[in-house]
C-alpha positions as CSV (number, residue, x, y, z in Angstrom):
1,M,26.7,-7.5,-112.0
2,A,24.1,-10.4,-112.9
3,F,25.8,-13.6,-114.2
4,T,23.0,-16.0,-115.9
5,P,24.9,-19.3,-117.0
6,L,24.0,-20.4,-120.5
7,H,22.8,-24.1,-121.3
8,D,23.4,-26.2,-119.1
9,R,25.8,-24.6,-116.9
10,V,25.5,-23.7,-113.4
11,L,26.6,-21.4,-111.1
12,V,27.5,-22.8,-107.6
13,R,28.8,-21.0,-104.2
14,R,30.7,-23.1,-102.0
15,T,29.9,-24.4,-98.4
16,E,32.4,-23.2,-95.8
17,G,34.5,-26.2,-95.0
18,E,34.7,-27.4,-91.2
19,E,37.0,-25.0,-88.9
20,K,37.3,-28.4,-86.1
21,T,37.6,-32.0,-86.2
22,A,35.2,-34.1,-84.4
23,G,37.8,-34.4,-81.4
24,G,38.0,-30.6,-81.2
25,L,41.4,-29.6,-83.0
26,I,40.8,-26.4,-84.9
27,I,42.1,-27.0,-88.8
28,P,44.1,-24.7,-89.7
29,E,43.4,-22.6,-93.2
30,S,46.5,-24.3,-95.0
31,A,45.6,-27.7,-93.9
32,K,41.8,-27.3,-95.2
33,E,40.7,-29.2,-98.3
34,K,38.0,-27.6,-100.3
35,P,34.2,-28.6,-99.7
36,A,32.6,-30.7,-102.5
37,E,29.4,-29.3,-101.8
38,G,27.6,-26.3,-102.6
39,E,24.5,-24.3,-103.3
40,V,23.4,-23.1,-106.7
41,I,22.9,-19.9,-107.2
42,S,21.7,-19.6,-110.6
43,A,21.2,-22.5,-113.5
44,G,21.0,-22.1,-117.4
45,E,17.7,-23.2,-119.0
46,G,19.1,-26.7,-119.8
47,A,20.9,-28.4,-123.2
48,R,19.0,-29.2,-126.1
49,K,18.8,-32.3,-128.1
50,D,19.6,-33.0,-131.6
51,S,16.2,-31.8,-132.6
52,G,16.0,-28.4,-130.5
53,D,14.0,-29.8,-127.9
54,L,14.9,-28.7,-124.6
55,I,15.9,-30.8,-121.8
56,P,15.2,-29.1,-118.7
57,M,17.5,-28.7,-115.6
58,A,17.1,-31.3,-112.9
59,V,18.8,-28.8,-110.3
60,K,17.4,-24.9,-109.3
61,T,18.6,-21.7,-107.5
62,G,18.7,-23.0,-104.1
63,D,19.5,-26.5,-104.3
64,K,22.4,-28.2,-102.1
65,V,24.7,-30.3,-104.0
66,L,27.7,-32.6,-104.0
67,F,30.1,-32.1,-106.9
68,G,33.8,-33.7,-107.6
69,K,36.6,-32.5,-106.2
70,W,37.8,-31.4,-109.3
71,S,34.6,-29.7,-111.2
72,G,34.2,-26.5,-112.5
73,T,35.6,-23.2,-113.0
74,E,36.9,-21.1,-110.5
75,V,35.5,-17.2,-111.0
76,T,35.1,-13.9,-109.0
77,I,32.1,-12.2,-109.6
78,D,31.5,-9.0,-107.4
79,G,34.3,-10.2,-105.1
80,E,33.0,-13.5,-104.3
81,E,34.7,-17.0,-105.4
82,L,32.3,-19.0,-107.1
83,L,32.2,-22.0,-109.4
84,I,30.7,-22.6,-112.7
85,M,30.0,-26.0,-113.7
86,K,28.2,-28.4,-116.2
87,E,25.6,-30.0,-114.9
88,S,26.5,-33.5,-115.4
89,D,29.5,-32.3,-113.1
90,I,26.7,-31.9,-110.3
91,L,26.7,-35.7,-108.3
92,G,23.5,-35.3,-106.6
93,L,21.2,-33.4,-104.4
94,L,21.7,-32.9,-100.7
């Protein structure tokens, strides 16, 4: 299924969390935190001003981004867990 976000929304795939600590200890699945970084899979065309002019998106497909811990809505598309969030939820590019 093809999914295209609307307006200023972005579809993000989380990057995998670390399997080991810096000291070499293996982190069990139950103790891992969900990573707050990912890759932009697709982005909408952008928000609109009151005048109707388009505000272009600052991110594009393929960008690595950092976002807030509780940002976005988790969805499953084609069996893959992804996040849909507003562009304003993205804290920066990596």
